[in-house]
N, C-alpha and C positions, 0 to 999 in steps of 0.2 A: 504494499499500499504506500502511496506516496503523500507525504505531508507537503502542501503547497508553502507552508510557513517555514519549512526547514526540516530535513529527514532527521537530523540529530535529536531535536527537541522532541519530535513525535515518538522517536524510539525511546527516550526517556519517559515520555507519557505512558508508553505501553507498559513500562515496568510497574506503574501504579496499579496495585491490586484492585482497588475500589474501581478505578476507571475501566479496567479490563472486565470486571463483572458487569458493569453497566452497559458496556458495548456488547456483552453477549446476550442479546435479546433472544426472544422465542424463534427458534429456528423455522419451524413450521408456519408460523403466521407473518404475513407481510406487515410492515409497520411504516407509519408516516411521522416524520419529525416536523413539528410545527413550531416555528420560532415566533412567540408572541401570542398572548391570550386576550387580544383585542377582538372587535367584531369579526374581522376577516379570519383570524386564527381559529377562534371558536366556532365560527361557521363551518369552516374546513373539517374541524374536529368531528362536530355532530353529523355533518353530511357524509363524511366516511363511514361512520357508525351505521347510519341509516341506508346507504347504497353499496356498501362493499363490506368485504371481510377484513378491510384494512384496519389495524389497530392505531389510532392516533395518540402520539406522544407529544404534549405540548409543554414548551419550555418558556416560562415567564420571568423576566428579571426582577419584577415587582412582587408584592405578596397580595395582589388583588386582581380580578379579572375585569375586563371591560375597556381597558386603555383609556382613550380620551372619553369613552362613553361609561366610564365607571361612575358610581356614586360614592362621594366622600361623606362619612358621617362624623359629625363633631357635636359633642354635647347633646345628642339627641336631635340635631338639626342635620338635614341632608343637602348636599351641594351637587348639582349637575355642572360638571366641570366645563363643558363647552356649549351647553344648551342643546338639547337634542329633541327636534320634534320627529315623531314616529310617523313619517309619511313617505310614501313611495308610489311611483307610477308603474312599478312592477307588481302584477298581482301575486307573483310568487313570493316576494318579500312580504307584502301585506298579510297574506294567508299564514306565512312562516311565523310571522310575530304573534298572530292571533292564536297559533297553535300552542305557543309557549304561555302566553298570557291571555285568557279569554277577556272579550270586550265587556265592559260595565253594562249591566242590564238596563235597558232603556236608554242607553247612550247614544245609540245610532237609530234615529227614528224610522227611516224606510227599511231597515234591516237588510240592507244590501250594500255591496261594494260595486263600484262601476269603474270601467277602465277601457279606454279605447273603443267606446260604443257597446261594450259587453257588460253584462252585470251577472251578480251570482249572489246567493244568500250568504250571510255571515253564519257563524257557528250557531247551531240550534239553541234554543232557550236554556237547556240544562248546561250549556257550556258557558253561559253568561254568568257574571259574578256582581255581587253588591258590595262596593268598595266600603261600606260602612260596616260590613260583617266579614268579608274576605280580603285577604292581602294580595293574593295572586289575581290581579286584575288590570286590565288596560284601560285607562280613563279616555273620555273623549273630551278634549279641551279646545277652548276657543282661542284662536290666535289673535293676539294684538301686539304689534310693535310700533314704536314711534321714534322720531327723531327729536333730540333735546337741542334746540339752537337758539341762541340769544334769550335763555331762560324760558322758552316758550315750547310747547309740543306740537309737533308736525307728524301727520300719519306717515308710517314707512309701509310700503313704498307710498310716494307722494300721491294723494288722491285729489282730483278736482272737486272739491267741495266748497260750499261757502264758507265753511269755518276755516278751511286753509287759506282761502283767499283773504279773509278778513284778518286772520292772524299774521299774514304776510304784509298786510297793508297795500294800500293803492298804488304808491309809487313803486314799491318793490315788485308787485304783481305786473304792472306795465313793463317794467325792465325785464322781467322773466319772459313775458310773452314775446316781446321784440327779440329778445335774444334767441329764443326757440324758433321764432320764425326765420331769423337770419341763418341758424344752423340748419334749417330744412331747406333753404334756398342755396346755401353754400356749404355743404357739408365738407367736413376734413377728408381728403383723398390723397394718398392712401390712408387707411385707418390703422395706424401702426401702435399707438399707446393707449393706455387705459384713459388718458385726458381726452384723446380723440373720440373714444368709444362714448363716453359719458356726454360730452359736448354734442356730439351727432344726434344723441337721443333725448337729451334734456335741455340743450342750451348751455351756454357758459355760466349764465347767472345761477340757475338752478344747480349745476355741478358744483360751483364754489360754495353755495349755501349748504348743500345737503350730501354731498359725496366726497369731497376733496379731503377734508380734514380726516375723517374717519378711516378712509382707504389708506392714507399715508401713516396714520398711526399704526394700523395693522402691519404695513409692510416695512416701515422705516425708511421708505424712499419716496421722492416725489412721483406723482401720477404720469408724468412725462417720461419716467424712466421704466414704467411698468408696460408690458404688452397688452395690447387689445383683446387678448385671447382670455384675459380674466373675465370679460363680459360675455365671451362666447362660451365659457365654461361654467359661469356662476349665475348670471342672470339673463340668459338667453330670452329673448322675445319681450323683455321689459323696456319700455321706453314711455315717454309722455302720452304717446298716441295709444298705446296698449293700456295705459292707466286710465285714459278717457274711455276707451271702449269698454273696459271692465266696469267702470262706475255705471255707464249707461246701461250696460247688460244687467247689472245688479238692481238697477231701478225698475227696468222693464220686466224682468223675470225673477221671481224668487225660487224657481225649480231649481232643485240640487243643492240647496243650502244644507241639507242634512247629509250630503254625499261625502262620506269619509275619504273616499279615494280620489275625487276631483281631478281625473287624469287630464281634463281639458283645461286646467288652471296652471299658469305659470307658478313655480314653487314660492316665488316672493309674493304672490297674491293668494295663497291658500288661506282659508279662513278657519279650518278645523283640522285637528291632528290628534293622533293617539299619543297616550303618555303612560308609562307604568306608574303605578300608585306611588312606589318608593323611588322613582328616578329610574334612568337608563340602566344602571347597574344591576337593578333588580332582575331584568329580563336576562342578562348576561350571566348572572349567578345562577339562575335556573338552567340555562343551557350548560354551563360547566358541570352542575349536578347531573345532569342527563348524560353528559360525556363520561363522566366517572361511573355512573351506574350502568352505562353501556359497555364499559370494559376499557375505556380510554384512561389516560393518565394525564395529570396537570402537575408539573413540578415548579414550585415557586422559588424565587431567589436564584435562579440559575440565568447568569449573564453570558449568552453565547458570544465569542469573540473569534472562533476559528471555524472555517468550513474547509473540510478535507475533501480533495476531489482526486479521481482516478478514471482515466480513459472516457473523458466526456461526460462523467456522472459525478454527483456528490455521494460520498460514501459514508461520511459521519460529520458531526459537529461537536465542538469541544467548548466548554465554558468554565466559569467559576461559580461555585455555590455560596451560600451564605457562611459556611465554614471555612471558606477560603480554599477548599479542595478543588483540584481540576477534574472535571467530570466529562464524559464523552457519551454519545449517543449514536448508534448505527441505525440506519433505516434503508427502506426501499425508496421512499418519495420524500421530498422535502419541500415545505412551505415556508417562505420567508416573509414576514412582516416587519422585520427590523429595518431602520433607515438604510437606504441603499448605500450610502457612504460608508457606513460601518460594515455592511455585507461585503463590500469590494475590499476593504482593509483585511477583513477577515479571510478572504480567499488567498492572500499572501503575494509572494514574490512572482509567481508564474503569471500573474494577471498582466496584460500588455500594458505598456506605458501610456498609450492614448487613453485606455479605460480608466486607469488610476487618476489621470489629469482630469478627466471629465468628472469622475466621482469626487475628487477632493474640492472641486470648485462648485459643487451643489451646495445650495443655501437652504437654511431652516429658519423658521421664526418660532420663538419660544414664548410661553404664555404663563402669566400669573393671574390668580384670581383671588381677591380679598373678600372673603365672607364677612359681612357685618350683622349683627343681630340688634335691631332698632325698635325702641318703643313705638315710633310712628314716623312717617316720613313728613317732610316740610310741605311736599306738593301732594295734590289729590286730584281726583276727577272733578268736573265742574259742579256735580252735585254734592261734593264733599266726602264722597266715599274713597276707599284706598284705590291707588292705581291699579288698573288691570292689565297692564303691560307684562308679556313674558321677558321681552328685551327692550331696552331703551339705548338708541345709538347716540352717543355723546359727540356732537358736532362742535363743542365749544373748543377753540384752538389753545386756549389758555391753560388746559389740563392735560395730563397724559392719559387718563382713564379713556378708554375707546368705547366701552359698552357696559351697561348695567343689567344684571338680571334680577328679576323679583321672583325668588323661588316659590313663594306662595302661590304664584298664578300659574305655575307648572303643575303643581299638585299641592293641595293643602296638606298632605301628609308629609311634606318635606320639612315642615316646620313643627316643633315640639310644642309651641304654645300659639294658639290662634290669634291672641291679642298682641303679637309681635310681628314685625316685618323682617324677613330674612332675605338680604340682598347680596349680590355679588358683583364686584367691581372688576372689569376685567382689563388687564394691561398686556400688550403685545411688545415684545422686546427681544433682544438677543442675549445669550448667556454671557456675553462680554460687556453688556451695559451695566451701567452703575446701578440702575434699578433693581436688576436681577440679584446683585450681590448685597442689597440692603437686607438687615435683619428682619424676621417676622414682625417685631414690634414696630420697626421704622416703616415697614410697608403698610402696616394697619394705620398708623399715624398719617401717612400719606393719603390713604384712601379716605379716610375720615375727613381730613382737611379738604381734599378736592370735593367730596360730596357736599360739604358744607359751603364751600366757596361758590359752588354753581347753584346752591339753593335746594338741593335734593333732601337734606336733612339738617338737623341741629346736632352739633358735635356732642352735646351733653345727653342726647337720646340713645347714644350707641352703648350698648351693654356688654357685648363680647365680639371677638373677631377671630378669625381663622385664615391662614395663608396656605395657598396651594401652588406649587411651582410645577409646570409641566414643560421639560424640554423637548424640542423638536415636535411641537404640537402641529405646525404646519409646514409642508414642504413648499418652498419658496421657488418660483419658477424664473429666477434671475440668475445671473452667474453662467454656469455652462449648460444650462438646462436645454437650450436651443441644440446642443449636441447629444442629447440623452440617448439617441438610437444607437450611439456607439456602445453604451453599457447594456441597452436592451439586446442588441445582437449578441454581445458576449454571454450574458446570463441565459438567454434563450437556447445557447448552444449546449448546456447541460440539460440533458433530455428529462431529468427526474427533478429538477429545480423549478418551483413555481413561485414567482413573485406575485404577491396579493396584497390588497388594502392600501391605505393611503400612504403611509411611508415605505411600505414594501415596493411600491410602484413609483414612488415620488410623484404621485398625482393627488390633486386636491379633491379626493372623492369624498361624497357624504357617506354616512353609516351604510345605507342600502346599496350603494354602489360598491362599497368595500365587500359587502356580503356576497354581491353577485360575482365579482371576481373570484372568490373562493368557491363558490357554487359551480362555476364554469370550470375551474381548474379540477375539481373533484370529478365532474362529468368526464373531462378529458381523460383523466386516469381509468375511470371505469369502462369507458368505451374505447380506450386504446387510441385516442385521437393525438396524433403527434403535434399538430400545430398549436402555438399559443397565442396565435393572432386574435382568436375570440376573446381571450381574457383581456388583451391590452385594448380591446375595441368596446369594452364596457364604458359607455359615455357617462359623463358626469351630469347629464341632464337629457330631456327630451326623449330620444329613442334609446332604449337598453338593448343589449344583445341577449335577448331571451331564447332565441332558438338555438338549442345545444346540438352541435353535430353528433350524428349517430356514428357507429363504428367506422373508422377510416377517418381521413386518408391514411395512406401507409406511412411508416416512419421515414420513406424516402421523399415524401412530398416536400418540396422547397417552400419556404415561407415567402409569400408575396411580399413585394416592396411597399404595399399600401399601408399608411399609417394613419391611426385616428386623428382627428383634427387637433387634439391638444398636443400631439407630437409633430405634426406636420409644420406648424407655424414657428414663428420666433418665440424667444423666451416668454413664458406665460407668468402671470402672477394671480393665483386664485386669492380669495380673500374670505374672512370670516363673515360674510353676509348670509345669515340664516342657513 
């Protein structure tokens, strides 16, 4: 066996009795080693159990499942790290979720899901659950997101309502109208940057008011340095024109308001979504239990850093466990959800120089969320009731906070006391930034100060705080991303290695897209499909690759040069917009 990191070290590793024992897996059963217990990794694990006789062994560096979709529990309060609306245009994913957590009784009035003109009944009444009695339940929640700008609330996305126009004021409204008209008559061509994308669809005035500040906080660079592919990948079809059309349609017809699937609606305009009673981590904890009960394994505290290859295949992976011991796992198939840069580093000295160069210049954006338990907020709805927002986008340029979550409105069961507000202030940064290096106490003070400064709360009403840091939360599509095909061609050359999920593919996938990549990879293994094109072709919006190839083509079939849109264009930058 060849150690791509150096034969001498591997021979020394082989002498470790514990490592040898762990590499001697069951001879008569095929195994799949899965790096990472996030949505993609866990989906791969349970799909292998359901669809094959392959045993999944999942290696997770942390001590929880769900990745960015986990739920953090602190003093009885629960935090949704990134904010996760359970909505998909894929029937398969929607049904998959409801098979794990049944929908709440009475939560979906028509009793059916709709997608691409098709409809089907949701699980029968016995499968529905009462959230006041049962914990394993998927809630139906109302979507509300707004922009906070100049100490005022605006609908997100912008809606052409009398309230919006009044809040903007006559002069600003006229300027926005003229700016949009000019952008319509003289669009920026070619459309290269994110700034071009927004101005062409909203006009310069609306772009500077509602999109520029937040986008630049998320990615740490100006919008004229970010590719227009951001829009193509994250908010396709959304423009001032589509917003107007949606508003008129909502007035003329109320049909479909209870339709959970809402497949004809752009994601940024979705009005209802599903949500686990105790946050997204609840669903993934259930899936993890199913994997273990089905014969799979999940090993926590194992940080994989070596990928050993031989003859165009991965043969085993090596990592370090919590005890500081070197451990190795041999398998027949390998799924990687680890950051691509770390994967390539782990593949060692035999990696071509060009692949290494592209990999080392891949960029990531890191994430901090500051949870604050507050007696009450200083802002409220017009009728004096607490804010109903799930998310509030902070467009105020004078503060670092980019977005605010109100956990009460995701699920009332995320908060231990119903008379308190449990909020999360989100900060986007790099691990090298000064804010990342602040102590938890200093970060809490910063969050409280900024929230008070923009009028969200009174500092004296804050009772408790909790800080969570998440490195490499968002793959950033600047740097060498325009050359990512070099990496893809190299990794696809290992026939039993499957890159899936957000960081695994360095694609800004949503939760459901990550799941679909894992499902497709499993189908390829089960049906002996050699190509990996269908995995990479899982789009981040609109049309999903739902048709799984049946047996064939043969292993000799060459991969076509066709690339999905997010790979064909110049460097992309997805952002954390819903």
